[in-house]
Each structure stands twice: as structure tokens, then as C-alpha cells.
C-alpha positions as MATLAB code, in Angstrom:
seq = 'XXXXXXXXXXXXXXXXXXXXXXXXXXXXXXXXXXXXXXXXXXXXXXXXXXXXXXXXXXXXXXXXXXXXXXXXXXXXXXXXXXXXXXXXXXXXXXXXXXXXXXXXXXXXXXXXXXXXXXXXXXXXXXXXXXXXXXXXXXXXXXXXXXXXXXXXXXXXXXXXXXXXXXXXXXXXXXXXXXXXXXXXXXXXXXXXX';
ca = [
      89.465  123.347  112.566;
      91.498  120.807  114.500;
      89.035  118.046  113.612;
      89.283  118.940  109.910;
      93.091  118.771  109.948;
      92.940  115.444  111.786;
      90.604  114.049  109.098;
      92.878  115.350  106.295;
      95.897  113.855  108.033;
      94.134  110.464  108.282;
      93.181  110.620  104.610;
      96.754  111.432  103.604;
      97.937  108.322  105.451;
      95.353  106.205  103.611;
      96.297  107.842  100.295;
      99.950  107.079  100.963;
      99.188  103.429  101.729;
      96.926  103.098   98.686;
      99.563  104.622   96.410;
     102.378  102.572   97.932;
     100.452   99.296   97.664;
      99.575  100.097   94.039;
     103.228  100.833   93.214;
     104.352   97.551   94.801;
     101.767   95.636   92.791;
     102.842   97.407   89.576;
     106.494   96.551   90.291;
     105.552   92.908   90.819;
     103.631   92.777   87.529;
     106.403   94.643   85.675;
     109.035   92.263   86.986;
     106.943   89.289   85.902;
     106.572   90.722   82.382;
     110.300   91.422   82.193;
     110.997   87.822   83.158;
     108.793   86.696   80.253;
     110.832   88.871   77.890;
     114.118   87.422   79.134;
     112.760   83.874   78.880;
     111.755   84.524   75.265;
     115.216   85.852   74.473;
     116.884   82.778   75.985;
     114.562   80.465   74.043;
     115.409   82.307   70.806;
     119.150   82.141   71.457;
     119.010   78.452   72.337;
     116.949   77.506   69.306;
     119.424   79.317   67.034;
     122.525   77.940   68.762;
     121.586   74.228   68.664;
     121.850   73.828   64.836;
     125.101   75.827   64.799;
     126.519   73.604   67.515;
     125.475   70.354   65.821;
     126.728   71.511   62.425;
     130.100   72.428   63.923;
     130.536   68.884   65.248;
     129.681   67.126   61.952;
     133.253   66.200   61.074;
     134.468   65.661   64.614;
     135.392   62.443   66.363;
     132.487   60.092   67.149;
     133.154   60.314   70.906;
     132.661   64.086   70.781;
     129.454   63.617   68.831;
     128.245   61.190   71.473;
     129.141   63.590   74.302;
     127.249   66.355   72.473;
     124.019   64.649   73.544;
     124.519   66.060   77.055;
     124.329   69.771   76.118;
     121.478   69.083   73.698;
     119.459   67.492   76.514;
     120.295   70.481   78.741;
     119.218   72.929   76.014;
     115.921   71.118   75.497;
     115.289   71.013   79.250;
     115.996   74.732   79.469;
     113.609   75.492   76.612;
     110.872   73.457   78.286;
     111.408   75.277   81.600;
     111.272   78.648   79.872;
     108.110   77.682   77.993;
     106.483   76.617   81.259;
     106.881   80.212   82.450;
     104.571   81.306   79.638;
     101.980   78.715   80.640;
     101.660   80.202   84.138;
      98.409   81.872   85.036;
      98.149   85.641   84.589;
      98.737   87.913   87.539;
      95.889   89.561   89.412;
      95.982   93.343   89.057;
      93.691   94.374   91.930;
      91.014   96.972   91.314;
      89.123   96.343   88.065;
      86.706   98.539   86.167;
      83.882   96.210   87.219;
      84.265   97.357   90.835;
      83.842  101.070   90.052;
      80.061  100.983   90.126;
      80.108   99.239   93.490;
      82.367  101.950   94.911;
      80.216  104.913   93.839;
      78.240  104.900   97.078;
      81.323  104.714   99.320;
      83.177  107.513  101.046;
      86.692  108.497  100.006;
      88.145  106.782  103.060;
      86.219  103.558  102.306;
      87.430  103.624   98.699;
      91.034  104.024   99.838;
      90.656  101.194  102.337;
      89.088   99.013   99.633;
      91.971   99.761   97.244;
      94.589   99.003   99.892;
      92.937   95.656  100.673;
      92.510   94.779   96.971;
      96.181   95.536   96.273;
      97.281   93.473   99.271;
      95.158   90.480   98.230;
      96.405   90.697   94.628;
     100.019   90.957   95.735;
      99.657   87.867   97.935;
      97.913   85.882   95.161;
     100.621   86.838   92.692;
     103.434   85.989   95.087;
     103.078   82.219   94.555;
     102.962   82.601   90.782;
     106.012   84.857   90.684;
     108.039   82.628   93.032;
     107.320   79.553   90.870;
     108.155   81.541   87.728;
     111.418   82.743   89.268;
     112.442   79.188   90.183;
     111.762   77.940   86.647;
     113.553   80.898   85.125;
     116.657   80.527   87.304;
     116.778   76.765   86.660;
     116.464   77.403   82.914;
     119.247   79.998   82.978;
     121.446   77.587   84.947;
     120.846   74.739   82.487;
     121.526   77.030   79.524;
     124.770   78.269   81.088;
     126.021   74.741   81.778;
     125.058   73.641   78.260;
     126.897   76.596   76.706;
     130.068   75.834   78.682;
     129.969   72.166   77.658;
     129.256   73.136   74.037;
     132.168   75.564   73.894;
     134.491   72.953   75.430;
     133.383   70.362   72.862;
     133.850   72.825   69.988;
     137.347   73.715   71.204;
     138.342   70.066   71.593;
     136.947   69.326   68.129;
     138.926   72.214   66.644;
     142.181   71.144   68.303;
     141.692   67.532   67.248;
     141.146   68.545   63.613;
     144.380   70.578   63.627;
     146.419   67.393   64.050;
     147.889   66.597   60.645;
     148.384   63.201   59.153;
     151.427   62.230   57.070;
     151.886   64.103   53.798;
     152.115   62.087   50.569;
     154.221   63.352   47.674;
     153.393   62.330   44.134;
     155.360   63.337   41.048;
     153.343   63.683   37.851;
     154.831   64.213   34.401;
     153.574   67.387   32.797;
     154.848   66.587   29.331;
     155.372   63.344   27.511;
     158.863   62.378   26.499;
     159.415   63.326   22.824;
     162.914   62.095   22.317;
     165.535   60.256   24.239;
     167.794   63.227   25.064;
     165.117   65.721   26.254;
     164.755   66.538   29.964;
     161.510   65.656   31.610;
     159.429   68.462   33.097;
     157.473   67.337   36.070;
     155.062   68.798   38.599;
     155.124   68.083   42.297;
     151.667   67.507   43.879;
     151.308   67.246   47.639;
     148.215   65.530   49.041;
     147.144   64.661   52.505;
];
């Protein structure tokens, strides 16, 4: 009886480790997929914002238009970094269906040990890929943030510069022709800038 409880206790420890290693691997893969979703969202936002930004600076001062090259370069760099995340190799997800047949002749303990080792190897393989993806993602987010701040500053400066008003010209135009010498002239006042 004592031997049987010892064996069950050992198996529960292996089951715990197998389950825990599988959960860690699933979290790693889920996080990687979530990062892809966020990268896609940032790419979409950036691609939509660039034309809006350029169109808003159409009538602005030429110096502002020249400075606008900086955020555009930052946006393009960010998009390229985010796209490079999608080009990364897929993550390893440990135990595949192809291994099931090989495991049929194994004991429960051997299967658990195999699963623990497979999860550990997959997690370690994926670690490099996820670290590189995280670096690219964080760099892309940083570039996008800097570009947005510069863009907003340029748009505000452009708006304040366009508020400055030039001198107003006043022109008086006769509405009616003079019919006789003693009749008052009606005139209209037109103000142009």
C-alpha cells in the first residue's frame, strides 16, 4: 500500500510539471500572437495617419513641410520594424500529433517525462524568437510615439502660423450707376484679404 501511494505521489509530481510546462509554453505562444495583433494595429494606424498628416501640412510654410520628412521617415521605419515581426519564424509548440504513435509503447511516467522535456526544449527554442520580436516591437512603438509627437507639434505650429492675419484691403464698389446729377450713390463695401 505504501509503495502504491509513493508511485501515485511521484506521478502527481510529474503531472504537475507536465501541466505547468505546457501552460508556460501556451502563455509564451499566446503572448507572441498578441504581439502580432498589436503590431498589425500599429501598422494600420500609421498607414492611415500618414496621408492625414501630409494633407494637413499642404498649405503650411515650406520649412514645416521640410521638417515633416523626419516623422515620415520615423513612421516608415516603424512600419518596417513591425512588418519584420511577421517575417519571424513560427514558434515551436512541443508535442505534435506525429509523436503519438511513438509514445504508445511508453509508460505513463515516460510519457510525462517526454512531455516535460519537449515543452522545455520548445520554450528554449522560442525564447530567442520572442526576445527578438519584443525588441523589434518596442523599437517600433518608440519610433511611432516619437513620430506622433513631432507630427502633432508640426500640426500645431502650422495651425498657429496660419492664424496670423495679413492686412485687410477695403474696396468700395458702386452698386448702381449714376442716373442723374442730384441722386445719391449707393455703394457696397467689400473686404478682402
